[in-house]
N, C-alpha and C positions, 0 to 999 in steps of 0.2 A: 244793848244785848239783842241778839237775834231771836226770832221765833222760828220754831220748827213745827210743821204740821205733818202728822203721819196718818195716812188714810188706810182704810180697809183692814183695820186690826180686828181680829176675830173677837166676838163678844166674850167668849170663855177666857181668852188671853187677857183681855182688859180686866175682867173680874179677878183673875189670879194676880195681876199686877196691883189692883186696888187693895186686895187682901194683904199682899206683901207690904205695901206702904202702910196699911193700917197697923200691922204687927210692929212695924218700926216707929209708929207714932208720928207719921208724916202724911201729908197729902199725896195723892197720886202724882201730881205735878212735881212736887219737891223731891219725891223719891226717884222719879224718872230722871230729873235734872241731875241729881247727885250720881246716879248710876251712869248716865251718859258722860259726865265729867270724868269719873274714874276710868271708864272704858277708854276714853280719848287719851288720858294720861298714860295708861298701860300700853297703848299702841304707839305712843310717841317714841322716837328713837332714843331720846335722852330726856332727863328732866328739863333741860334748857329748851327743848323743842316745845314743850307744853307751857312752861313758865320760866323765864330767866331766873337764874339762881338768886340774884339780888332781890327780885320781887318775891320769890319764895321765902327768903330769909326775913324780909319785912313782914310777910303774911303770918309766919309762925311766931313772931314776937308779940302778936296782939293777945290781950287777955282772953281766956276762954278757949284757946286753940288746944287741940289734943296733940301735944308734941310727939308722943309715941307714934301716933298714926303718921304724922308728917315725916318723921325720921324713917319709918318703915317704907314709905313711898320712895324716899331717896335711896335707901339701901337696896330696894328691889329693882331699881333701874339697871338696865344692862351696862356693863363696864365697857368702855371704849377708849382707845388710845387718845392721848391729848393731841390736839392739832398744834403743831409748832410753827405756825406761819406768821 
């Protein structure tokens, strides 16, 4: 996994992010990681750009996964025509 360092974040912004993470019962690092992952997936052209369908299918079959959230992500992806190449 890669590391990301963000410099010059305003102290007030950092405190607001810390409070947000605390409300969610997570560490600041874990909450920011989850937020960045969601943002990256939202910006992907299709679910396969972020994660191949087979990998997604295996990931949602594990115990403890929120299937409703996984399906919502799939359903909210933009519809695009199939490539018939």
